[in-house]
CHARMM internal coordinates of N, CA and C (Angstrom, degrees):
IC EDIT
DIST 1 N 1 CA 1.4512
DIST 1 CA 1 C 1.5352
ANGL 1 N 1 CA 1 C 111.67
DIST 1 C 2 N 1.3359
ANGL 1 CA 1 C 2 N 116.70
DIHE 1 N 1 CA 1 C 2 N -37.84
DIST 2 N 2 CA 1.4622
ANGL 1 C 2 N 2 CA 120.22
DIHE 1 CA 1 C 2 N 2 CA -178.20
DIST 2 CA 2 C 1.5193
ANGL 2 N 2 CA 2 C 113.04
DIHE 1 C 2 N 2 CA 2 C -94.37
DIST 2 C 3 N 1.3308
ANGL 2 CA 2 C 3 N 116.58
DIHE 2 N 2 CA 2 C 3 N -14.67
DIST 3 N 3 CA 1.4522
ANGL 2 C 3 N 3 CA 120.66
DIHE 2 CA 2 C 3 N 3 CA -176.20
DIST 3 CA 3 C 1.5138
ANGL 3 N 3 CA 3 C 112.79
DIHE 2 C 3 N 3 CA 3 C 95.15
DIST 3 C 4 N 1.3224
ANGL 3 CA 3 C 4 N 117.49
DIHE 3 N 3 CA 3 C 4 N -9.62
DIST 4 N 4 CA 1.4590
ANGL 3 C 4 N 4 CA 121.64
DIHE 3 CA 3 C 4 N 4 CA 176.67
DIST 4 CA 4 C 1.5208
ANGL 4 N 4 CA 4 C 108.95
DIHE 3 C 4 N 4 CA 4 C -91.62
DIST 4 C 5 N 1.3268
ANGL 4 CA 4 C 5 N 116.78
DIHE 4 N 4 CA 4 C 5 N 155.68
DIST 5 N 5 CA 1.4583
ANGL 4 C 5 N 5 CA 120.78
DIHE 4 CA 4 C 5 N 5 CA 175.08
DIST 5 CA 5 C 1.5257
ANGL 5 N 5 CA 5 C 108.83
DIHE 4 C 5 N 5 CA 5 C -105.90
DIST 5 C 6 N 1.3234
ANGL 5 CA 5 C 6 N 116.22
DIHE 5 N 5 CA 5 C 6 N 158.23
DIST 6 N 6 CA 1.4591
ANGL 5 C 6 N 6 CA 120.82
DIHE 5 CA 5 C 6 N 6 CA 177.86
DIST 6 CA 6 C 1.5175
ANGL 6 N 6 CA 6 C 108.31
DIHE 5 C 6 N 6 CA 6 C -70.82
DIST 6 C 7 N 1.3287
ANGL 6 CA 6 C 7 N 116.59
DIHE 6 N 6 CA 6 C 7 N 132.75
DIST 7 N 7 CA 1.4614
ANGL 6 C 7 N 7 CA 121.59
DIHE 6 CA 6 C 7 N 7 CA -177.24
DIST 7 CA 7 C 1.5223
ANGL 7 N 7 CA 7 C 109.63
DIHE 6 C 7 N 7 CA 7 C -135.84
DIST 7 C 8 N 1.3118
ANGL 7 CA 7 C 8 N 115.64
DIHE 7 N 7 CA 7 C 8 N 152.92
DIST 8 N 8 CA 1.4557
ANGL 7 C 8 N 8 CA 121.16
DIHE 7 CA 7 C 8 N 8 CA 170.49
DIST 8 CA 8 C 1.5215
ANGL 8 N 8 CA 8 C 107.84
DIHE 7 C 8 N 8 CA 8 C -75.42
DIST 8 C 9 N 1.3436
ANGL 8 CA 8 C 9 N 117.73
DIHE 8 N 8 CA 8 C 9 N 151.34
DIST 9 N 9 CA 1.4692
ANGL 8 C 9 N 9 CA 118.84
DIHE 8 CA 8 C 9 N 9 CA 175.85
DIST 9 CA 9 C 1.5278
ANGL 9 N 9 CA 9 C 110.28
DIHE 8 C 9 N 9 CA 9 C -58.79
DIST 9 C 10 N 1.3295
ANGL 9 CA 9 C 10 N 117.96
DIHE 9 N 9 CA 9 C 10 N 145.66
DIST 10 N 10 CA 1.4622
ANGL 9 C 10 N 10 CA 120.89
DIHE 9 CA 9 C 10 N 10 CA -176.83
DIST 10 CA 10 C 1.5261
ANGL 10 N 10 CA 10 C 114.43
DIHE 9 C 10 N 10 CA 10 C -72.59
DIST 10 C 11 N 1.3090
ANGL 10 CA 10 C 11 N 118.10
DIHE 10 N 10 CA 10 C 11 N -12.32
DIST 11 N 11 CA 1.4680
ANGL 10 C 11 N 11 CA 120.51
DIHE 10 CA 10 C 11 N 11 CA -178.33
DIST 11 CA 11 C 1.5078
ANGL 11 N 11 CA 11 C 109.84
DIHE 10 C 11 N 11 CA 11 C -176.32
DIST 11 C 12 N 1.3046
ANGL 11 CA 11 C 12 N 115.48
DIHE 11 N 11 CA 11 C 12 N -153.55
DIST 12 N 12 CA 1.4571
ANGL 11 C 12 N 12 CA 119.89
DIHE 11 CA 11 C 12 N 12 CA 178.74
DIST 12 CA 12 C 1.5192
ANGL 12 N 12 CA 12 C 110.50
DIHE 11 C 12 N 12 CA 12 C -68.90
DIST 12 C 13 N 1.3312
ANGL 12 CA 12 C 13 N 115.13
DIHE 12 N 12 CA 12 C 13 N 148.16
DIST 13 N 13 CA 1.4583
ANGL 12 C 13 N 13 CA 118.93
DIHE 12 CA 12 C 13 N 13 CA 174.03
DIST 13 CA 13 C 1.5146
ANGL 13 N 13 CA 13 C 108.08
DIHE 12 C 13 N 13 CA 13 C -79.56
DIST 13 C 14 N 1.2869
ANGL 13 CA 13 C 14 N 116.76
DIHE 13 N 13 CA 13 C 14 N 172.09
DIST 14 N 14 CA 1.4519
ANGL 13 C 14 N 14 CA 119.29
DIHE 13 CA 13 C 14 N 14 CA 177.12
DIST 14 CA 14 C 1.5056
ANGL 14 N 14 CA 14 C 113.87
DIHE 13 C 14 N 14 CA 14 C 136.53
DIST 14 C 15 N 1.3194
ANGL 14 CA 14 C 15 N 117.89
DIHE 14 N 14 CA 14 C 15 N 18.17
DIST 15 N 15 CA 1.4591
ANGL 14 C 15 N 15 CA 119.94
DIHE 14 CA 14 C 15 N 15 CA -179.30
DIST 15 CA 15 C 1.5205
ANGL 15 N 15 CA 15 C 112.23
DIHE 14 C 15 N 15 CA 15 C -79.69
DIST 15 C 16 N 1.3352
ANGL 15 CA 15 C 16 N 116.90
DIHE 15 N 15 CA 15 C 16 N -10.26
DIST 16 N 16 CA 1.4552
ANGL 15 C 16 N 16 CA 120.14
DIHE 15 CA 15 C 16 N 16 CA -177.23
DIST 16 CA 16 C 1.5129
ANGL 16 N 16 CA 16 C 112.63
DIHE 15 C 16 N 16 CA 16 C 89.05
DIST 16 C 17 N 1.3165
ANGL 16 CA 16 C 17 N 118.06
DIHE 16 N 16 CA 16 C 17 N 2.34
DIST 17 N 17 CA 1.4615
ANGL 16 C 17 N 17 CA 121.91
DIHE 16 CA 16 C 17 N 17 CA 179.33
DIST 17 CA 17 C 1.5259
ANGL 17 N 17 CA 17 C 110.33
DIHE 16 C 17 N 17 CA 17 C -71.73
DIST 17 C 18 N 1.3134
ANGL 17 CA 17 C 18 N 116.24
DIHE 17 N 17 CA 17 C 18 N 165.75
DIST 18 N 18 CA 1.4640
ANGL 17 C 18 N 18 CA 120.71
DIHE 17 CA 17 C 18 N 18 CA -176.11
DIST 18 CA 18 C 1.5224
ANGL 18 N 18 CA 18 C 112.84
DIHE 17 C 18 N 18 CA 18 C -61.65
DIST 18 C 19 N 1.3288
ANGL 18 CA 18 C 19 N 119.15
DIHE 18 N 18 CA 18 C 19 N -35.08
DIST 19 N 19 CA 1.4699
ANGL 18 C 19 N 19 CA 120.25
DIHE 18 CA 18 C 19 N 19 CA 177.33
DIST 19 CA 19 C 1.5236
ANGL 19 N 19 CA 19 C 110.07
DIHE 18 C 19 N 19 CA 19 C -64.12
DIST 19 C 20 N 1.3257
ANGL 19 CA 19 C 20 N 118.09
DIHE 19 N 19 CA 19 C 20 N -40.58
DIST 20 N 20 CA 1.4597
ANGL 19 C 20 N 20 CA 121.63
DIHE 19 CA 19 C 20 N 20 CA 177.24
DIST 20 CA 20 C 1.5258
ANGL 20 N 20 CA 20 C 110.42
DIHE 19 C 20 N 20 CA 20 C -63.09
DIST 20 C 21 N 1.3289
ANGL 20 CA 20 C 21 N 116.92
DIHE 20 N 20 CA 20 C 21 N -43.75
DIST 21 N 21 CA 1.4588
ANGL 20 C 21 N 21 CA 120.87
DIHE 20 CA 20 C 21 N 21 CA 178.04
DIST 21 CA 21 C 1.5216
ANGL 21 N 21 CA 21 C 110.28
DIHE 20 C 21 N 21 CA 21 C -58.95
DIST 21 C 22 N 1.3296
ANGL 21 CA 21 C 22 N 116.38
DIHE 21 N 21 CA 21 C 22 N -46.59
DIST 22 N 22 CA 1.4628
ANGL 21 C 22 N 22 CA 120.52
DIHE 21 CA 21 C 22 N 22 CA -179.23
DIST 22 CA 22 C 1.5221
ANGL 22 N 22 CA 22 C 111.03
DIHE 21 C 22 N 22 CA 22 C -60.16
DIST 22 C 23 N 1.3262
ANGL 22 CA 22 C 23 N 117.18
DIHE 22 N 22 CA 22 C 23 N -46.72
DIST 23 N 23 CA 1.4672
ANGL 22 C 23 N 23 CA 121.83
DIHE 22 CA 22 C 23 N 23 CA -179.17
DIST 23 CA 23 C 1.5271
ANGL 23 N 23 CA 23 C 110.32
DIHE 22 C 23 N 23 CA 23 C -60.32
DIST 23 C 24 N 1.3111
ANGL 23 CA 23 C 24 N 116.78
DIHE 23 N 23 CA 23 C 24 N -46.82
DIST 24 N 24 CA 1.4677
ANGL 23 C 24 N 24 CA 120.34
DIHE 23 CA 23 C 24 N 24 CA -177.19
DIST 24 CA 24 C 1.5323
ANGL 24 N 24 CA 24 C 111.65
DIHE 23 C 24 N 24 CA 24 C -70.76
DIST 24 C 25 N 1.3141
ANGL 24 CA 24 C 25 N 118.00
DIHE 24 N 24 CA 24 C 25 N -36.98
DIST 25 N 25 CA 1.4612
ANGL 24 C 25 N 25 CA 121.52
DIHE 24 CA 24 C 25 N 25 CA -177.28
DIST 25 CA 25 C 1.5214
ANGL 25 N 25 CA 25 C 112.55
DIHE 24 C 25 N 25 CA 25 C -76.01
DIST 25 C 26 N 1.3347
ANGL 25 CA 25 C 26 N 117.03
DIHE 25 N 25 CA 25 C 26 N -44.92
DIST 26 N 26 CA 1.4576
ANGL 25 C 26 N 26 CA 121.13
DIHE 25 CA 25 C 26 N 26 CA -173.31
DIST 26 CA 26 C 1.5271
ANGL 26 N 26 CA 26 C 114.14
DIHE 25 C 26 N 26 CA 26 C -102.53
DIST 26 C 27 N 1.3277
ANGL 26 CA 26 C 27 N 116.93
DIHE 26 N 26 CA 26 C 27 N -4.79
DIST 27 N 27 CA 1.4747
ANGL 26 C 27 N 27 CA 121.37
DIHE 26 CA 26 C 27 N 27 CA 179.74
DIST 27 CA 27 C 1.5293
ANGL 27 N 27 CA 27 C 111.51
DIHE 26 C 27 N 27 CA 27 C 53.17
DIST 27 C 28 N 1.3232
ANGL 27 CA 27 C 28 N 115.17
DIHE 27 N 27 CA 27 C 28 N 41.53
DIST 28 N 28 CA 1.4616
ANGL 27 C 28 N 28 CA 122.99
DIHE 27 CA 27 C 28 N 28 CA 178.72
DIST 28 CA 28 C 1.5291
ANGL 28 N 28 CA 28 C 108.23
DIHE 27 C 28 N 28 CA 28 C -132.82
DIST 28 C 29 N 1.3382
ANGL 28 CA 28 C 29 N 117.21
DIHE 28 N 28 CA 28 C 29 N 158.31
DIST 29 N 29 CA 1.4732
ANGL 28 C 29 N 29 CA 118.98
DIHE 28 CA 28 C 29 N 29 CA 177.33
DIST 29 CA 29 C 1.5277
ANGL 29 N 29 CA 29 C 111.02
DIHE 28 C 29 N 29 CA 29 C -61.80
DIST 29 C 30 N 1.2979
ANGL 29 CA 29 C 30 N 115.82
DIHE 29 N 29 CA 29 C 30 N 145.20
DIST 30 N 30 CA 1.4532
ANGL 29 C 30 N 30 CA 121.57
DIHE 29 CA 29 C 30 N 30 CA 176.33
DIST 30 CA 30 C 1.5157
ANGL 30 N 30 CA 30 C 109.32
DIHE 29 C 30 N 30 CA 30 C -130.18
DIST 30 C 31 N 1.3044
ANGL 30 CA 30 C 31 N 116.66
DIHE 30 N 30 CA 30 C 31 N 154.59
DIST 31 N 31 CA 1.4641
ANGL 30 C 31 N 31 CA 120.30
DIHE 30 CA 30 C 31 N 31 CA 179.72
DIST 31 CA 31 C 1.5264
ANGL 31 N 31 CA 31 C 110.17
DIHE 30 C 31 N 31 CA 31 C -130.92
DIST 31 C 32 N 1.3058
ANGL 31 CA 31 C 32 N 114.32
DIHE 31 N 31 CA 31 C 32 N 156.88
DIST 32 N 32 CA 1.4538
ANGL 31 C 32 N 32 CA 122.12
DIHE 31 CA 31 C 32 N 32 CA 170.76
DIST 32 CA 32 C 1.5164
ANGL 32 N 32 CA 32 C 106.55
DIHE 31 C 32 N 32 CA 32 C -122.69
DIST 32 C 33 N 1.3064
ANGL 32 CA 32 C 33 N 116.39
DIHE 32 N 32 CA 32 C 33 N 124.20
DIST 33 N 33 CA 1.4607
ANGL 32 C 33 N 33 CA 120.79
DIHE 32 CA 32 C 33 N 33 CA 179.90
DIST 33 CA 33 C 1.5186
ANGL 33 N 33 CA 33 C 107.98
DIHE 32 C 33 N 33 CA 33 C -99.23
DIST 33 C 34 N 1.3166
ANGL 33 CA 33 C 34 N 115.75
DIHE 33 N 33 CA 33 C 34 N 118.68
DIST 34 N 34 CA 1.4687
ANGL 33 C 34 N 34 CA 120.85
DIHE 33 CA 33 C 34 N 34 CA 177.04
DIST 34 CA 34 C 1.5243
ANGL 34 N 34 CA 34 C 107.71
DIHE 33 C 34 N 34 CA 34 C -86.34
DIST 34 C 35 N 1.3237
ANGL 34 CA 34 C 35 N 116.59
DIHE 34 N 34 CA 34 C 35 N 129.44
DIST 35 N 35 CA 1.4648
ANGL 34 C 35 N 35 CA 119.18
DIHE 34 CA 34 C 35 N 35 CA -178.31
DIST 35 CA 35 C 1.5213
ANGL 35 N 35 CA 35 C 113.00
DIHE 34 C 35 N 35 CA 35 C -118.66
DIST 35 C 36 N 1.3057
ANGL 35 CA 35 C 36 N 117.27
DIHE 35 N 35 CA 35 C 36 N -0.49
DIST 36 N 36 CA 1.4557
ANGL 35 C 36 N 36 CA 119.09
DIHE 35 CA 35 C 36 N 36 CA -179.86
DIST 36 CA 36 C 1.5270
ANGL 36 N 36 CA 36 C 109.69
DIHE 35 C 36 N 36 CA 36 C -140.15
DIST 36 C 37 N 1.3022
ANGL 36 CA 36 C 37 N 117.78
DIHE 36 N 36 CA 36 C 37 N 145.64
DIST 37 N 37 CA 1.4629
ANGL 36 C 37 N 37 CA 119.40
DIHE 36 CA 36 C 37 N 37 CA 178.66
DIST 37 CA 37 C 1.5227
ANGL 37 N 37 CA 37 C 111.29
DIHE 36 C 37 N 37 CA 37 C -67.97
DIST 37 C 38 N 1.3051
ANGL 37 CA 37 C 38 N 115.02
DIHE 37 N 37 CA 37 C 38 N 151.37
DIST 38 N 38 CA 1.4598
ANGL 37 C 38 N 38 CA 120.37
DIHE 37 CA 37 C 38 N 38 CA 176.02
DIST 38 CA 38 C 1.5226
ANGL 38 N 38 CA 38 C 108.88
DIHE 37 C 38 N 38 CA 38 C -70.38
DIST 38 C 39 N 1.2996
ANGL 38 CA 38 C 39 N 116.22
DIHE 38 N 38 CA 38 C 39 N 137.83
DIST 39 N 39 CA 1.4681
ANGL 38 C 39 N 39 CA 121.04
DIHE 38 CA 38 C 39 N 39 CA 179.12
DIST 39 CA 39 C 1.5211
ANGL 39 N 39 CA 39 C 108.50
DIHE 38 C 39 N 39 CA 39 C -117.02
DIST 39 C 40 N 1.3304
ANGL 39 CA 39 C 40 N 116.24
DIHE 39 N 39 CA 39 C 40 N 102.06
DIST 40 N 40 CA 1.4657
ANGL 39 C 40 N 40 CA 122.66
DIHE 39 CA 39 C 40 N 40 CA 176.85
DIST 40 CA 40 C 1.5268
ANGL 40 N 40 CA 40 C 112.94
DIHE 39 C 40 N 40 CA 40 C 49.57
DIST 40 C 41 N 1.3404
ANGL 40 CA 40 C 41 N 117.50
DIHE 40 N 40 CA 40 C 41 N 43.86
DIST 41 N 41 CA 1.4695
ANGL 40 C 41 N 41 CA 122.64
DIHE 40 CA 40 C 41 N 41 CA 178.13
DIST 41 CA 41 C 1.5256
ANGL 41 N 41 CA 41 C 111.79
DIHE 40 C 41 N 41 CA 41 C 51.19
DIST 41 C 42 N 1.3115
ANGL 41 CA 41 C 42 N 115.51
DIHE 41 N 41 CA 41 C 42 N 44.02
DIST 42 N 42 CA 1.4525
ANGL 41 C 42 N 42 CA 121.05
DIHE 41 CA 41 C 42 N 42 CA -178.08
DIST 42 CA 42 C 1.5202
ANGL 42 N 42 CA 42 C 109.48
DIHE 41 C 42 N 42 CA 42 C -141.90
DIST 42 C 43 N 1.3017
ANGL 42 CA 42 C 43 N 115.98
DIHE 42 N 42 CA 42 C 43 N 178.57
DIST 43 N 43 CA 1.4458
ANGL 42 C 43 N 43 CA 120.95
DIHE 42 CA 42 C 43 N 43 CA 175.88
DIST 43 CA 43 C 1.5228
ANGL 43 N 43 CA 43 C 109.99
DIHE 42 C 43 N 43 CA 43 C -70.73
DIST 43 C 44 N 1.3248
ANGL 43 CA 43 C 44 N 116.12
DIHE 43 N 43 CA 43 C 44 N 150.46
DIST 44 N 44 CA 1.4581
ANGL 43 C 44 N 44 CA 120.89
DIHE 43 CA 43 C 44 N 44 CA 177.12
DIST 44 CA 44 C 1.5297
ANGL 44 N 44 CA 44 C 107.61
DIHE 43 C 44 N 44 CA 44 C -77.40
DIST 44 C 45 N 1.3227
ANGL 44 CA 44 C 45 N 117.88
DIHE 44 N 44 CA 44 C 45 N 128.11
DIST 45 N 45 CA 1.4650
ANGL 44 C 45 N 45 CA 120.11
DIHE 44 CA 44 C 45 N 45 CA 179.30
DIST 45 CA 45 C 1.5323
ANGL 45 N 45 CA 45 C 111.68
DIHE 44 C 45 N 45 CA 45 C -58.57
DIST 45 C 46 N 1.3129
ANGL 45 CA 45 C 46 N 116.25
DIHE 45 N 45 CA 45 C 46 N 141.74
DIST 46 N 46 CA 1.4654
ANGL 45 C 46 N 46 CA 121.52
DIHE 45 CA 45 C 46 N 46 CA -177.45
DIST 46 CA 46 C 1.5184
ANGL 46 N 46 CA 46 C 113.18
DIHE 45 C 46 N 46 CA 46 C -57.64
DIST 46 C 47 N 1.3148
ANGL 46 CA 46 C 47 N 118.41
DIHE 46 N 46 CA 46 C 47 N -26.18
DIST 47 N 47 CA 1.4651
ANGL 46 C 47 N 47 CA 119.88
DIHE 46 CA 46 C 47 N 47 CA -178.15
DIST 47 CA 47 C 1.5297
ANGL 47 N 47 CA 47 C 112.24
DIHE 46 C 47 N 47 CA 47 C -62.74
DIST 47 C 48 N 1.3372
ANGL 47 CA 47 C 48 N 118.83
DIHE 47 N 47 CA 47 C 48 N -17.87
DIST 48 N 48 CA 1.4648
ANGL 47 C 48 N 48 CA 122.07
DIHE 47 CA 47 C 48 N 48 CA 179.69
DIST 48 CA 48 C 1.5202
ANGL 48 N 48 CA 48 C 113.70
DIHE 47 C 48 N 48 CA 48 C -91.49
DIST 48 C 49 N 1.3359
ANGL 48 CA 48 C 49 N 118.16
DIHE 48 N 48 CA 48 C 49 N -12.70
DIST 49 N 49 CA 1.4533
ANGL 48 C 49 N 49 CA 119.78
DIHE 48 CA 48 C 49 N 49 CA -169.48
DIST 49 CA 49 C 1.5224
ANGL 49 N 49 CA 49 C 114.63
DIHE 48 C 49 N 49 CA 49 C -66.61
DIST 49 C 50 N 1.3183
ANGL 49 CA 49 C 50 N 120.08
DIHE 49 N 49 CA 49 C 50 N -35.00
DIST 50 N 50 CA 1.4724
ANGL 49 C 50 N 50 CA 120.32
DIHE 49 CA 49 C 50 N 50 CA 178.97
DIST 50 CA 50 C 1.5249
ANGL 50 N 50 CA 50 C 110.87
DIHE 49 C 50 N 50 CA 50 C -60.07
DIST 50 C 51 N 1.3297
ANGL 50 CA 50 C 51 N 116.83
DIHE 50 N 50 CA 50 C 51 N -46.18
DIST 51 N 51 CA 1.4662
ANGL 50 C 51 N 51 CA 119.52
DIHE 50 CA 50 C 51 N 51 CA 179.42
DIST 51 CA 51 C 1.5252
ANGL 51 N 51 CA 51 C 111.19
DIHE 50 C 51 N 51 CA 51 C -67.69
DIST 51 C 52 N 1.3182
ANGL 51 CA 51 C 52 N 116.89
DIHE 51 N 51 CA 51 C 52 N -41.48
DIST 52 N 52 CA 1.4656
ANGL 51 C 52 N 52 CA 120.84
DIHE 51 CA 51 C 52 N 52 CA 179.21
DIST 52 CA 52 C 1.5261
ANGL 52 N 52 CA 52 C 109.73
DIHE 51 C 52 N 52 CA 52 C -60.08
DIST 52 C 53 N 1.3200
ANGL 52 CA 52 C 53 N 117.10
DIHE 52 N 52 CA 52 C 53 N -44.28
DIST 53 N 53 CA 1.4628
ANGL 52 C 53 N 53 CA 120.73
DIHE 52 CA 52 C 53 N 53 CA 179.20
DIST 53 CA 53 C 1.5269
ANGL 53 N 53 CA 53 C 110.76
DIHE 52 C 53 N 53 CA 53 C -63.26
DIST 53 C 54 N 1.3123
ANGL 53 CA 53 C 54 N 118.79
DIHE 53 N 53 CA 53 C 54 N -45.61
DIST 54 N 54 CA 1.4677
ANGL 53 C 54 N 54 CA 121.57
DIHE 53 CA 53 C 54 N 54 CA -179.96
DIST 54 CA 54 C 1.5219
ANGL 54 N 54 CA 54 C 111.30
DIHE 53 C 54 N 54 CA 54 C -58.01
DIST 54 C 55 N 1.3363
ANGL 54 CA 54 C 55 N 117.52
DIHE 54 N 54 CA 54 C 55 N -40.10
DIST 55 N 55 CA 1.4676
ANGL 54 C 55 N 55 CA 121.31
DIHE 54 CA 54 C 55 N 55 CA -179.05
DIST 55 CA 55 C 1.5207
ANGL 55 N 55 CA 55 C 112.86
DIHE 54 C 55 N 55 CA 55 C -73.77
DIST 55 C 56 N 1.3284
ANGL 55 CA 55 C 56 N 117.98
DIHE 55 N 55 CA 55 C 56 N -26.57
DIST 56 N 56 CA 1.4613
ANGL 55 C 56 N 56 CA 120.82
DIHE 55 CA 55 C 56 N 56 CA -167.97
DIST 56 CA 56 C 1.5246
ANGL 56 N 56 CA 56 C 115.89
DIHE 55 C 56 N 56 CA 56 C -122.78
DIST 56 C 57 N 1.3184
ANGL 56 CA 56 C 57 N 118.65
DIHE 56 N 56 CA 56 C 57 N 7.36
DIST 57 N 57 CA 1.4599
ANGL 56 C 57 N 57 CA 119.30
DIHE 56 CA 56 C 57 N 57 CA -174.03
DIST 57 CA 57 C 1.5242
ANGL 57 N 57 CA 57 C 113.97
DIHE 56 C 57 N 57 CA 57 C -64.41
DIST 57 C 58 N 1.3154
ANGL 57 CA 57 C 58 N 118.50
DIHE 57 N 57 CA 57 C 58 N -16.74
DIST 58 N 58 CA 1.4696
ANGL 57 C 58 N 58 CA 119.89
DIHE 57 CA 57 C 58 N 58 CA 179.38
DIST 58 CA 58 C 1.5333
ANGL 58 N 58 CA 58 C 112.98
DIHE 57 C 58 N 58 CA 58 C -102.14
DIST 58 C 59 N 1.3182
ANGL 58 CA 58 C 59 N 117.95
DIHE 58 N 58 CA 58 C 59 N 6.74
DIST 59 N 59 CA 1.4709
ANGL 58 C 59 N 59 CA 121.00
DIHE 58 CA 58 C 59 N 59 CA -177.60
DIST 59 CA 59 C 1.5299
ANGL 59 N 59 CA 59 C 111.33
DIHE 58 C 59 N 59 CA 59 C -56.05
DIST 59 C 60 N 1.3152
ANGL 59 CA 59 C 60 N 117.93
DIHE 59 N 59 CA 59 C 60 N -45.36
DIST 60 N 60 CA 1.4631
ANGL 59 C 60 N 60 CA 120.83
DIHE 59 CA 59 C 60 N 60 CA -179.91
DIST 60 CA 60 C 1.5154
ANGL 60 N 60 CA 60 C 112.46
DIHE 59 C 60 N 60 CA 60 C -60.64
DIST 60 C 61 N 1.3271
ANGL 60 CA 60 C 61 N 117.09
DIHE 60 N 60 CA 60 C 61 N -41.38
DIST 61 N 61 CA 1.4646
ANGL 60 C 61 N 61 CA 120.93
DIHE 60 CA 60 C 61 N 61 CA 178.82
DIST 61 CA 61 C 1.5254
ANGL 61 N 61 CA 61 C 111.24
DIHE 60 C 61 N 61 CA 61 C -67.27
DIST 61 C 62 N 1.3184
ANGL 61 CA 61 C 62 N 116.94
DIHE 61 N 61 CA 61 C 62 N -40.31
DIST 62 N 62 CA 1.4633
ANGL 61 C 62 N 62 CA 120.96
DIHE 61 CA 61 C 62 N 62 CA 178.35
DIST 62 CA 62 C 1.5303
ANGL 62 N 62 CA 62 C 110.30
DIHE 61 C 62 N 62 CA 62 C -64.03
DIST 62 C 63 N 1.3215
ANGL 62 CA 62 C 63 N 117.28
DIHE 62 N 62 CA 62 C 63 N -41.94
DIST 63 N 63 CA 1.4649
ANGL 62 C 63 N 63 CA 120.89
DIHE 62 CA 62 C 63 N 63 CA 178.67
DIST 63 CA 63 C 1.5253
ANGL 63 N 63 CA 63 C 110.70
DIHE 62 C 63 N 63 CA 63 C -63.74
DIST 63 C 64 N 1.3315
ANGL 63 CA 63 C 64 N 117.82
DIHE 63 N 63 CA 63 C 64 N -43.31
DIST 64 N 64 CA 1.4661
ANGL 63 C 64 N 64 CA 121.21
DIHE 63 CA 63 C 64 N 64 CA 178.68
DIST 64 CA 64 C 1.5235
ANGL 64 N 64 CA 64 C 110.99
DIHE 63 C 64 N 64 CA 64 C -63.35
DIST 64 C 65 N 1.3151
ANGL 64 CA 64 C 65 N 116.99
DIHE 64 N 64 CA 64 C 65 N -40.97
DIST 65 N 65 CA 1.4679
ANGL 64 C 65 N 65 CA 120.97
DIHE 64 CA 64 C 65 N 65 CA 178.13
DIST 65 CA 65 C 1.5277
ANGL 65 N 65 CA 65 C 110.91
DIHE 64 C 65 N 65 CA 65 C -63.44
DIST 65 C 66 N 1.3075
ANGL 65 CA 65 C 66 N 116.86
DIHE 65 N 65 CA 65 C 66 N -39.91
DIST 66 N 66 CA 1.4649
ANGL 65 C 66 N 66 CA 121.94
DIHE 65 CA 65 C 66 N 66 CA 177.97
DIST 66 CA 66 C 1.5342
ANGL 66 N 66 CA 66 C 110.69
DIHE 65 C 66 N 66 CA 66 C -60.05
DIST 66 C 67 N 1.3127
ANGL 66 CA 66 C 67 N 116.68
DIHE 66 N 66 CA 66 C 67 N -44.01
DIST 67 N 67 CA 1.4622
ANGL 66 C 67 N 67 CA 121.05
DIHE 66 CA 66 C 67 N 67 CA 178.65
DIST 67 CA 67 C 1.5173
ANGL 67 N 67 CA 67 C 110.32
DIHE 66 C 67 N 67 CA 67 C -62.62
DIST 67 C 68 N 1.3204
ANGL 67 CA 67 C 68 N 117.01
DIHE 67 N 67 CA 67 C 68 N -45.56
DIST 68 N 68 CA 1.4628
ANGL 67 C 68 N 68 CA 120.39
DIHE 67 CA 67 C 68 N 68 CA 179.81
DIST 68 CA 68 C 1.5246
ANGL 68 N 68 CA 68 C 111.38
DIHE 67 C 68 N 68 CA 68 C -62.08
DIST 68 C 69 N 1.3203
ANGL 68 CA 68 C 69 N 117.57
DIHE 68 N 68 CA 68 C 69 N -40.81
DIST 69 N 69 CA 1.4624
ANGL 68 C 69 N 69 CA 121.48
DIHE 68 CA 68 C 69 N 69 CA 179.57
DIST 69 CA 69 C 1.5232
ANGL 69 N 69 CA 69 C 111.60
DIHE 68 C 69 N 69 CA 69 C -65.12
DIST 69 C 70 N 1.3174
ANGL 69 CA 69 C 70 N 117.72
DIHE 69 N 69 CA 69 C 70 N -34.72
DIST 70 N 70 CA 1.4685
ANGL 69 C 70 N 70 CA 121.09
DIHE 69 CA 69 C 70 N 70 CA 179.57
DIST 70 CA 70 C 1.5203
ANGL 70 N 70 CA 70 C 112.31
DIHE 69 C 70 N 70 CA 70 C -71.99
DIST 70 C 71 N 1.3329
ANGL 70 CA 70 C 71 N 117.13
DIHE 70 N 70 CA 70 C 71 N -27.52
DIST 71 N 71 CA 1.4659
ANGL 70 C 71 N 71 CA 120.82
DIHE 70 CA 70 C 71 N 71 CA -179.81
DIST 71 CA 71 C 1.5234
ANGL 71 N 71 CA 71 C 111.82
DIHE 70 C 71 N 71 CA 71 C -76.85
DIST 71 C 72 N 1.3199
ANGL 71 CA 71 C 72 N 117.76
DIHE 71 N 71 CA 71 C 72 N -19.39
DIST 72 N 72 CA 1.4604
ANGL 71 C 72 N 72 CA 120.96
DIHE 71 CA 71 C 72 N 72 CA -177.02
DIST 72 CA 72 C 1.4971
ANGL 72 N 72 CA 72 C 112.82
DIHE 71 C 72 N 72 CA 72 C -85.15
END
COOR INIT
IC SEED 1 N 1 CA 1 C
IC BUILD
């Protein structure tokens, strides 16, 4: 849906990001869903966020549905 593929983490966690916090706090797997392409190893300019949000606002629901379908 986003154009990204599922990947294993490239190394140890510990960047301080929310997925790392979740993993360390709850001792459960955590994920980060990328919804926008990287732009020159920098932050995505705010002018793109409205379109990015419109294209990806259901990503979380689609991911949750996928998990539920796999459990059945």
